[in-house]
C-alpha positions as CSV (number, residue, x, y, z in Angstrom):
1,X,-16.9,176.4,-9.9
2,X,-20.6,176.1,-10.9
3,X,-22.4,179.3,-11.6
4,X,-24.7,178.8,-8.5
5,X,-21.8,178.2,-6.1
6,X,-20.5,181.2,-4.2
7,X,-17.5,181.5,-1.9
8,X,-16.7,184.5,0.3
9,X,-13.5,184.7,2.3
10,X,-13.0,187.6,4.7
11,X,-11.5,188.7,8.0
12,X,-13.0,190.7,10.8
13,X,-11.1,192.5,13.5
14,X,-13.3,193.0,16.6
15,X,-11.6,195.3,19.1
16,X,-12.4,195.0,22.8
17,X,-14.1,191.6,22.4
18,X,-12.4,188.5,23.7
19,X,-12.5,185.3,21.5
20,X,-14.9,183.8,24.0
21,X,-17.2,186.8,24.0
22,X,-17.2,186.8,20.2
23,X,-17.8,183.1,20.1
24,X,-20.8,183.5,22.5
25,X,-22.4,185.8,20.0
26,X,-21.5,183.9,16.8
27,X,-22.6,180.5,18.2
28,X,-26.1,181.7,19.1
29,X,-28.3,181.6,16.0
30,X,-31.1,183.4,17.8
31,X,-28.9,186.5,18.0
32,X,-28.5,186.8,14.2
33,X,-31.4,189.3,13.7
34,X,-29.9,191.5,16.4
35,X,-26.4,191.8,14.9
36,X,-27.2,191.4,11.2
37,X,-29.7,194.2,11.3
38,X,-32.5,193.8,8.8
39,X,-30.8,191.0,6.9
40,X,-32.2,188.3,9.2
41,X,-36.0,188.8,9.5
42,X,-36.6,185.8,11.8
43,X,-34.7,182.9,13.4
44,X,-36.7,180.3,15.2
45,X,-35.1,177.3,17.1
46,X,-36.3,173.9,15.9
47,X,-35.2,172.0,18.9
48,X,-34.5,172.4,22.6
49,X,-30.8,171.7,22.4
50,X,-30.0,175.4,23.3
51,X,-27.2,177.7,22.0
52,X,-23.7,176.6,21.5
53,X,-24.5,172.9,21.0
54,X,-23.5,170.8,18.0
55,X,-26.6,169.7,16.2
56,X,-28.8,172.6,17.4
57,X,-31.0,173.7,14.5
58,X,-33.0,176.9,13.7
59,X,-35.2,178.0,10.8
60,X,-34.1,181.3,9.4
61,X,-35.7,183.9,7.1
62,X,-33.4,186.4,5.5
63,X,-33.5,189.2,2.9
64,X,-30.7,191.1,1.3
65,X,-30.5,194.2,-0.8
66,X,-31.7,192.2,-3.8
67,X,-35.5,191.7,-4.1
68,X,-35.8,188.1,-2.8
69,X,-36.2,186.4,0.5
70,X,-34.3,183.2,1.6
71,X,-35.6,180.5,3.8
72,X,-33.2,178.0,5.2
73,X,-32.2,175.8,8.2
74,X,-29.0,176.6,10.2
75,X,-27.4,173.7,12.0
76,X,-24.4,173.9,14.3
77,X,-21.8,171.5,12.8
78,X,-18.7,172.1,14.8
79,X,-18.1,174.3,17.9
80,X,-15.0,174.9,19.9
81,X,-15.6,177.5,22.6
82,X,-13.6,180.6,22.0
83,X,-12.0,179.3,18.8
84,X,-14.4,177.9,16.1
85,X,-18.0,178.2,14.9
86,X,-19.1,176.1,11.9
87,X,-22.7,176.0,10.7
88,X,-24.3,174.2,7.8
89,X,-27.3,175.6,5.9
90,X,-30.0,173.8,4.1
91,X,-32.9,175.2,2.0
92,X,-32.9,178.0,-0.6
93,X,-29.1,177.7,-0.3
94,X,-27.0,174.9,1.0
95,X,-23.6,175.6,2.4
96,X,-21.1,176.0,5.2
97,X,-20.2,179.1,7.2
98,X,-16.9,178.8,9.2
99,X,-15.5,181.3,11.7
100,X,-12.1,180.8,13.2
101,X,-11.3,183.1,16.1
102,X,-8.0,184.2,17.5
103,X,-6.8,186.8,20.0
104,X,-5.6,190.0,18.3
105,X,-4.2,192.9,20.4
106,X,-7.0,193.9,22.7
107,X,-9.7,192.1,20.6
108,X,-10.3,189.2,18.4
109,X,-9.6,188.4,14.7
110,X,-12.2,186.3,12.9
111,X,-11.3,184.5,9.7
112,X,-14.5,183.7,7.8
113,X,-15.2,181.4,5.0
114,X,-18.8,181.1,3.6
115,X,-19.5,178.8,0.7
116,X,-23.0,178.3,-0.5
117,X,-24.8,176.6,-3.4
118,X,-27.9,178.5,-4.4
119,X,-30.7,175.9,-4.7
120,X,-33.8,178.1,-5.0
121,X,-34.9,177.6,-8.7
122,X,-35.3,181.2,-9.7
123,X,-32.0,182.3,-8.1
124,X,-30.2,179.2,-9.4
125,X,-31.4,180.2,-12.9
126,X,-30.4,183.9,-12.4
127,X,-27.1,183.2,-10.6
128,X,-24.9,183.9,-13.6
129,X,-26.5,187.3,-14.1
130,X,-26.7,188.1,-10.3
131,X,-23.1,187.0,-9.6
132,X,-21.6,190.5,-10.0
133,X,-24.1,191.9,-7.4
134,X,-23.6,189.3,-4.7
135,X,-20.2,190.5,-3.3
136,X,-21.7,194.1,-2.9
137,X,-24.8,192.7,-1.3
138,X,-22.8,190.6,1.1
139,X,-20.5,193.5,1.9
140,X,-23.5,195.8,2.5
141,X,-25.0,193.2,4.9
142,X,-21.7,192.9,6.7
143,X,-21.5,196.6,7.1
144,X,-25.0,196.6,8.6
145,X,-24.0,193.8,10.9
146,X,-21.0,195.6,12.5
147,X,-22.9,198.1,14.6
148,X,-25.4,195.5,15.7
149,X,-22.7,193.1,17.0
150,X,-21.9,195.4,19.9
151,X,-25.5,195.3,21.2
152,X,-25.4,191.5,21.4
153,X,-22.2,191.2,23.5
154,X,-22.5,190.0,27.1
155,X,-24.1,192.7,29.3
156,X,-21.6,192.4,32.2
157,X,-18.8,193.8,30.0
158,X,-18.4,197.5,29.7
159,X,-16.3,197.6,26.6
160,X,-18.4,195.7,24.1
161,X,-17.3,194.0,20.8
162,X,-17.9,196.5,18.0
163,X,-17.7,195.6,14.3
164,X,-17.6,199.2,13.1
165,X,-13.8,199.0,12.5
166,X,-13.8,195.6,10.8
167,X,-11.7,195.4,7.7
């Protein structure tokens, strides 16, 4: 694998959230700043297709624990309600984020695969040196996302999806 290519595989267990409720949140790019905390600074739709529609695009600005900001486009690539969310990214990094959802007890299990190629010149150059820091940065961002996920679940449900117990 090239030094500027990163792959992250992980699983989330989201108690009290049905696969459809979790899908409703994951398939809506505009909710990213709400449930990823301060990682996503801004997400702006680029078209009028709406949420949960293949081909819908949004411009995103994100920042991790490391001292840089990423700018990229998110495009919904494959969507199966209640089961699958796949998005492609283009810009400072190009890649694919895939979330497969399945019922698990009283909640939902999400298998995630995120593979990106860092394209921003300075980050591409520094990728071999920064590689050891990226898993910790991603894990930290994921921990920050968990509490925020509950706030984005559908308002009509009393028991809301909560990522605080994700493994």
